[in-house]
C-alpha positions in Angstrom: 107.2 76.1 102.9 105.7 79.4 101.8 106.1 82.1 104.4 103.1 83.7 106.0 101.9 86.7 104.1 99.0 89.0 104.8 95.7 88.7 102.9 95.6 92.2 101.5 97.4 92.6 98.1 101.1 93.2 98.6 101.2 96.5 96.6 98.7 98.0 99.0 100.6 96.8 102.0 103.9 98.2 100.7 102.3 101.5 99.9 100.8 101.6 103.4 104.2 100.8 105.0 105.9 103.4 102.9 103.4 106.1 104.0 103.8 105.0 107.7 107.6 105.3 107.5 107.5 108.6 105.6 104.7 110.4 107.6 104.1 108.6 110.9 107.5 107.8 112.3 109.8 110.3 113.9 113.1 110.9 112.3 114.9 108.9 115.0 112.6 105.9 114.3 113.3 106.1 110.6 117.0 106.2 111.4 116.6 103.0 113.6 115.0 101.2 110.7 117.7 102.4 108.3 120.4 101.0 110.5 118.7 97.7 111.0 121.2 95.0 109.7 120.2 91.6 108.5 120.0 89.2 111.4 119.6 91.8 114.1 116.5 91.9 116.3 114.0 94.6 115.1 114.1 97.9 116.9 111.1 99.6 118.6 110.4 101.5 115.3 109.7 98.1 113.6 107.1 97.2 116.3 105.5 100.7 116.0 104.8 99.9 112.3 103.7 96.3 113.0 101.0 97.3 115.5 99.7 99.9 113.2 99.3 97.2 110.5 97.2 94.3 111.9 97.8 92.2 108.7 101.5 92.3 109.2 101.1 91.6 112.9 99.0 88.5 111.9 101.6 87.4 109.4 104.3 87.6 112.1 102.1 85.6 114.5 101.7 82.9 111.8 105.2 83.0 110.4 107.3 83.4 113.6 110.9 84.6 113.5 111.3 83.9 109.8 108.4 86.2 108.9 109.8 88.8 111.4 113.2 88.7 109.6 111.6 89.1 106.2 109.4 92.0 107.2 112.4 93.7 108.9 114.3 93.5 105.6 111.3 95.1 103.8 111.0 97.9 106.4 114.7 98.5 106.3 114.5 98.9 102.6 111.5 101.3 102.8 113.3 103.4 105.4 116.4 103.6 103.3 114.2 104.6 100.3 112.0 106.9 102.4 110.0 109.1 100.0 111.0 107.2 96.9 108.2 104.6 96.8 105.9 105.1 93.8 103.4 102.5 92.9 103.7 101.2 89.3 107.4 102.1 88.8 108.7 98.5 88.4 111.7 97.7 90.6 113.7 95.9 87.9 113.4 98.9 85.6 114.3 101.2 88.5 117.4 99.1 89.3 118.6 99.6 85.7 117.8 103.3 85.7 119.7 103.8 88.9 122.8 102.3 87.3 122.8 99.0 89.2 125.3 96.9 87.2 124.2 93.5 85.7 126.5 91.5 88.0 125.0 93.1 91.1 121.5 92.5 89.7 122.2 88.9 89.0 123.6 88.4 92.5 120.3 89.9 93.8 118.0 87.6 91.9 120.1 84.5 92.6 120.5 85.2 96.3 118.8 83.2 99.0 118.3 83.6 102.8 120.7 86.0 104.6 122.5 86.8 101.4 119.3 87.9 99.8 118.7 90.2 102.8 122.1 91.7 102.4 121.7 92.1 98.6 118.4 93.9 99.0 120.0 96.3 101.5 122.8 96.9 99.0 120.5 97.7 96.1 118.2 99.8 98.1 121.2 102.0 99.1 122.1 102.3 95.4 118.6 103.3 94.6 118.5 105.8 97.4 121.9 107.2 96.4 120.6 107.7 92.9 117.3 109.3 94.1 115.5 106.6 92.0 111.7 106.4 92.4 110.4 102.9 92.3 107.6 100.6 93.4 109.3 98.6 96.2 106.7 95.8 95.8 108.9 93.8 93.5 111.8 93.7 96.0 109.3 92.9 98.8 107.9 90.0 96.8 111.4 88.7 96.3 112.0 88.7 100.0 108.7 87.2 101.0 108.8 84.5 98.4 112.4 83.3 99.1 112.3 79.6 99.6 108.6 79.3 98.6 106.6 78.2 95.7 106.3 81.7 94.2 110.0 82.6 94.4 110.8 82.0 90.8 107.9 84.2 89.6 109.3 87.1 91.7 112.8 86.6 90.4 111.5 86.3 86.8 109.5 89.5 87.1 112.5 91.5 88.3 114.6 90.0 85.6 112.1 90.7 82.8 111.8 94.3 83.8 115.6 94.8 84.2 116.5 93.2 80.9 113.6 95.0 79.1 115.2 98.3 80.1 118.6 97.0 79.0 117.2 96.1 75.6 115.4 99.4 75.2 118.7 101.3 75.9 120.6 99.1 73.4 117.9 99.7 70.7 118.1 103.5 71.3 121.9 103.4 71.0 121.6 101.4 67.7 119.1 103.8 66.3 121.2 106.8 67.3 124.1 105.4 65.2 122.1 104.5 62.1 
């Protein structure tokens, strides 16, 4: 079963959420979203964002608790990365640039369900710690597609970008020693 997703393109929705979290929420609300752990009920700050985004509200109405959990993971990640969302900066490349080790990356792209939620939280903390700019859309697509027909496409895109960055670094090292 493919989870309920809004009709507007995902990159637009993620950018809108990132702006709301960065500019509309009070610092205490952002802190609430940052502390949100997988499996917890969403705090009031979550609902403040939902009601300001009718498409997400509709997705929650269609997708129930499963959609609520997925969007909570996304909002938690955006809150942790507050101010670091930049459209076009692919998440797989950003993970590599932030120093996320291959083992952790592989765990992320292989994770499912609650383990995926926990893995996304772990890598967003690593990205935030590194001050790494990125387009969060790739990670959001991973969360929204988990268990659906598009999940492998989301996993492949992240992998393609991560390993392309790995390859580029290896080529640069080889050229430096020639």
